Structures are given as structure tokens and as C-alpha cells.
C-alpha positions as MATLAB code, in Angstrom:
seq = 'MDKELEKKLKALSQISFAITSQRYTEDILKLIVTLTAEAMGFKICSLMFLDPKKGELSIKATQSVSGRYLKKPPIKPGEGVAGKVVKENKPYISSDVRNDPLYINREVAKAEGLCSLLSLPLSVKGSVIGVLNFYTSEKHEFTSSEINILESIANQAAIVIDNWRLMLETEVMKEELQTRKRVEKAKGILMKEEGLTEDAAYNLMRKYSMKTRKQMKEIAESIIVSYEVKDRRQKTEDK';
ca = [
      29.004  -73.873   -2.808;
      27.287  -73.640   -6.200;
      28.933  -70.880   -8.285;
      25.606  -69.371   -9.312;
      24.389  -69.255   -5.730;
      27.701  -67.777   -4.631;
      27.356  -65.079   -7.286;
      23.846  -64.236   -6.115;
      24.841  -64.078   -2.457;
      27.818  -61.882   -3.348;
      25.489  -59.463   -5.133;
      23.224  -59.439   -2.080;
      26.220  -58.657    0.124;
      27.284  -55.801   -2.181;
      23.781  -54.373   -2.083;
      23.766  -54.505    1.735;
      27.109  -52.704    1.795;
      25.871  -50.029   -0.628;
      22.888  -49.270    1.574;
      25.137  -48.528    4.564;
      27.513  -46.389    2.491;
      27.380  -42.627    2.007;
      26.135  -42.843   -1.577;
      23.242  -40.783   -2.889;
      19.845  -42.507   -2.948;
      19.718  -42.550   -6.759;
      23.148  -44.188   -6.886;
      22.138  -46.886   -4.404;
      18.943  -47.733   -6.296;
      20.840  -47.836   -9.591;
      23.400  -50.151   -8.015;
      20.658  -52.421   -6.650;
      18.996  -52.971  -10.032;
      22.327  -53.289  -11.883;
      23.855  -55.842   -9.496;
      20.613  -57.809   -9.356;
      20.267  -57.982  -13.130;
      23.890  -59.085  -13.535;
      23.892  -61.643  -10.726;
      20.544  -63.199  -11.591;
      20.952  -63.007  -15.355;
      17.867  -60.865  -15.929;
      17.192  -58.938  -19.124;
      15.827  -55.928  -17.229;
      15.518  -55.066  -13.571;
      13.550  -51.940  -12.758;
      12.347  -50.171   -9.667;
       9.118  -48.185   -9.806;
       8.330  -45.567   -7.181;
       4.813  -44.672   -6.068;
       4.422  -40.907   -5.858;
       1.845  -40.389   -3.068;
       0.938  -36.900   -4.288;
       0.350  -37.834   -7.935;
      -0.868  -41.348   -7.168;
       1.315  -42.712   -9.974;
       3.933  -45.401  -10.419;
       6.930  -44.446  -12.540;
      10.403  -45.875  -13.145;
      12.894  -44.633  -10.547;
      15.876  -46.848  -11.416;
      16.819  -49.432  -14.030;
      19.953  -50.769  -15.677;
      18.181  -50.752  -19.044;
      19.264  -48.125  -21.583;
      16.333  -48.819  -23.905;
      14.482  -45.666  -24.857;
      11.257  -47.593  -25.425;
      11.319  -49.096  -21.956;
      12.373  -45.900  -20.197;
       9.593  -43.916  -21.883;
       6.825  -46.148  -20.559;
       4.146  -43.824  -19.130;
       3.339  -43.797  -15.392;
       0.495  -46.024  -14.245;
      -2.073  -45.820  -11.475;
      -2.405  -48.312   -8.614;
      -4.693  -51.080   -9.824;
      -3.640  -50.690  -13.471;
      -1.569  -53.376  -15.172;
       0.790  -55.762  -13.403;
       2.673  -53.194  -11.293;
      -0.577  -51.467  -10.337;
      -2.055  -54.789   -9.238;
       1.018  -55.547   -7.121;
       0.742  -52.149   -5.418;
      -2.990  -52.396   -4.813;
      -2.903  -55.952   -3.439;
       0.587  -55.819   -1.860;
       1.301  -59.258   -3.324;
       3.912  -60.572   -5.797;
       2.845  -61.309   -9.356;
       4.454  -63.757  -11.760;
       3.814  -63.715  -15.507;
       5.250  -66.573  -17.563;
       5.091  -64.406  -20.700;
       4.205  -60.708  -20.531;
       3.878  -60.570  -24.323;
       0.674  -62.603  -24.030;
      -0.468  -61.505  -20.596;
      -3.675  -59.417  -20.926;
      -2.924  -57.759  -17.575;
       0.411  -56.431  -18.836;
      -0.217  -52.998  -20.388;
       2.941  -52.482  -22.471;
       2.909  -55.732  -24.463;
       4.222  -54.028  -27.614;
       7.223  -52.698  -25.698;
       7.816  -56.185  -24.282;
       7.802  -57.693  -27.777;
      10.136  -55.027  -29.133;
      12.553  -55.450  -26.205;
      12.462  -59.240  -26.173;
      10.989  -59.500  -22.682;
       9.290  -62.681  -21.590;
       8.809  -63.807  -17.982;
       8.281  -61.310  -15.173;
       8.375  -61.346  -11.406;
       6.971  -58.189   -9.842;
       7.476  -57.665   -6.094;
       5.948  -54.990   -3.849;
       8.247  -52.655   -1.935;
       6.591  -52.478    1.457;
       7.381  -50.564    4.624;
       5.247  -51.264    7.704;
       2.500  -52.698    5.505;
       2.426  -49.690    3.196;
       3.462  -50.206   -0.450;
       5.822  -47.497   -1.727;
       6.843  -49.046   -5.038;
       7.504  -52.151   -7.121;
      10.621  -54.075   -8.132;
      10.354  -55.821  -11.524;
      12.544  -58.630  -12.860;
      12.323  -59.592  -16.548;
      13.903  -62.500  -18.393;
      14.447  -62.790  -22.148;
      13.152  -66.383  -22.245;
      10.440  -68.284  -20.419;
      11.625  -68.752  -16.875;
      10.180  -70.430  -13.819;
      11.162  -68.421  -10.768;
      12.282  -70.845   -8.061;
      11.519  -70.434   -4.376;
      15.205  -69.760   -3.637;
      15.302  -67.037   -6.333;
      12.143  -65.443   -4.975;
      13.558  -65.486   -1.437;
      16.720  -63.691   -2.576;
      14.763  -61.174   -4.645;
      12.351  -60.495   -1.784;
      15.366  -59.751    0.414;
      16.621  -57.296   -2.220;
      13.148  -55.733   -2.475;
      13.064  -55.258    1.309;
      16.428  -53.500    1.238;
      15.344  -51.274   -1.650;
      12.213  -50.372    0.315;
      14.380  -49.321    3.265;
      16.464  -47.065    0.998;
      13.379  -45.367   -0.426;
      11.714  -45.010    2.977;
      14.853  -43.420    4.459;
      14.990  -41.054    1.483;
      11.347  -40.067    1.993;
      11.906  -39.503    5.720;
      14.926  -37.338    4.913;
      12.875  -35.237    2.496;
      10.083  -34.874    5.047;
      12.626  -33.786    7.670;
      14.105  -31.206    5.307;
      10.619  -29.893    4.486;
       9.795  -29.631    8.184;
      13.041  -27.736    8.826;
      12.253  -25.368    5.956;
       8.713  -24.787    7.229;
       9.988  -24.101   10.755;
      12.579  -21.648    9.441;
       9.904  -19.900    7.378;
       7.587  -19.597   10.382;
      10.394  -18.073   12.469;
      11.208  -15.487    9.779;
       7.530  -14.615    9.255;
       7.046  -14.187   13.017;
      10.089  -11.904   13.217;
       8.918   -9.818   10.251;
       5.420   -9.613   11.716;
       6.877   -8.339   14.989;
       8.832   -5.651   13.111;
       5.687   -4.414   11.334;
       3.758   -4.362   14.608;
       6.501   -2.276   16.244;
       7.342    0.037   13.342;
       3.869    0.550   11.857;
       1.749    0.163   14.990;
      -0.216   -2.740   13.490;
      -2.007   -5.541   15.249;
      -0.703   -9.078   14.777;
      -3.507   -9.982   12.344;
      -3.090   -6.745   10.390;
       0.659   -7.280   10.062;
       0.176  -10.830    8.810;
      -2.560   -9.836    6.363;
      -0.369   -7.048    4.980;
       2.436   -9.524    4.318;
       0.039  -12.045    2.755;
      -1.492   -9.444    0.425;
       1.947   -8.298   -0.716;
       2.945  -11.921   -1.245;
      -0.083  -12.484   -3.497;
       0.467   -9.217   -5.343;
       4.143   -9.829   -6.076;
       3.750  -13.619   -6.408;
       6.571  -14.125   -3.943;
       6.623  -16.607   -1.095;
       5.968  -15.448    2.447;
       9.528  -16.312    3.397;
      10.856  -13.906    0.743;
       8.529  -11.129    1.937;
       9.564  -11.704    5.542;
      13.239  -11.728    4.595;
      12.976   -8.387    2.777;
      11.220   -6.790    5.763;
      13.867   -8.095    8.173;
      16.769   -6.963    5.963;
      15.237   -3.485    5.473;
      14.732   -3.085    9.198;
      18.286   -4.229    9.994;
      19.757   -1.809    7.449;
      17.627    1.014    8.870;
      18.609    0.077   12.427;
      22.344    0.055   11.615;
      22.065    3.413    9.853;
      20.264    4.886   12.868;
      22.907    3.608   15.269;
      25.638    5.095   13.093;
      23.918    8.479   13.034;
      23.460    8.428   16.809;
      27.205    8.026   17.272;
];
């Protein structure tokens, strides 16, 4: 087997292993871009994540330590090369980003010695969640075999990010459920102790939350703790 191909396949195998390990998401993404850059001989490999709330693409992982490259501002879908890739969900190849009018940061590219670029969408179920960029320091024609390997890496990176997003959503849902349970318990305490209706109890908590600028969960927690302390004291006195 060709040594270069063997090196590339080995990197792909290491990336696959990293994804199934117990590493943190940031570590896995860093490993993906680092191994890819080393195995393929790229100047810079970077992964950009699309924040659905902000509607912006920003660098999530790269092996580059260049301050100029790392400080590139976020871009919107449709803007520049990465934005075009996200909007159209199609790869983009630039033979020389320094002279590519679509590439926004041409001055950074010149300063960093970047030349050819392959930008691949990170897609999950047809939805683009980011972009994986591969830069070379000299003019380079990306072969079909290279693109196939890099698309495989992009697919694996997309899986990592999607799993991370699902995990965050699950944690948020758990937190919201826990908050609802505590608010319901606190509301029941106010209804029992103060003789309030359900709506009145909730509105009282909401007003206090706005007044003190504390979250409803904090308000509920303080009500529950106060009641429990009062209840224990009463039981002690009854003995």
C-alpha cells in the first residue's frame, strides 16, 4: 500500500476511535482537525460551527495557533466561502483564496501563506450544522480520493457535533423539568399556607422573581426551604 494513503487511512482510523472514546467534545474536534492536517499535509484545518441562535459561523476547532486566523470574525450563512457552503450545502474549492473574490479574509490568507481551500459542509439529516475547511500553503488540486477521505472525516465530525447538541438539549430539558417540579411544589405550599389560588400563587412568585431579578427556580427553592425549616421546627415543638 502507498505510504501516503496508509498514513491517511491511519488518521481516519484514529479519528473513528476518538469518536467512540470518552473524550470531551472539544477534545475530539481538536483531535480531528489536528490529525487531518498532519496526515494530509494541510497548512490549516479548521472546523466552523453554526450557532442556530445567533445565526453565525465561528471557529470551533483548529490546529492553527495563529492569532490572525483565530481572530477572524464570525460570518453569516451566505457570506463568503463558508457561508456559501452552509447556504447551499455543497462543497466549495478555491484554487487560491488570496485572489478569490468570494473569500472574505484575503488579507489574513496572504499574511498566513494560505493558498488552496476545500470547504465541506457538516450535514446531519440534510441540515447543515457547520463547515470543515482545509487549506494548503501552495496551489493544490484536490483529488477525488482526497475529497472522499475528507468527506468521511466531515461526516464523522458532524456526528460528534450533533451528539453534543443532543446532549445539551437533553440537559436543558432535564433542567426545565426540574424547575417546573420545584415551581409546582412551591406553588402548592403558597396555596396551602397563604390560602391563595393557583394563579395567585404563581403570579406572586413571578412578581417576586422580577423584583429581585432571580430565576423562578431560585424563588421556588427559597419557598420550599423556608417551609421545610418551619415544618421541622413545628414538629420539634410538638414533641
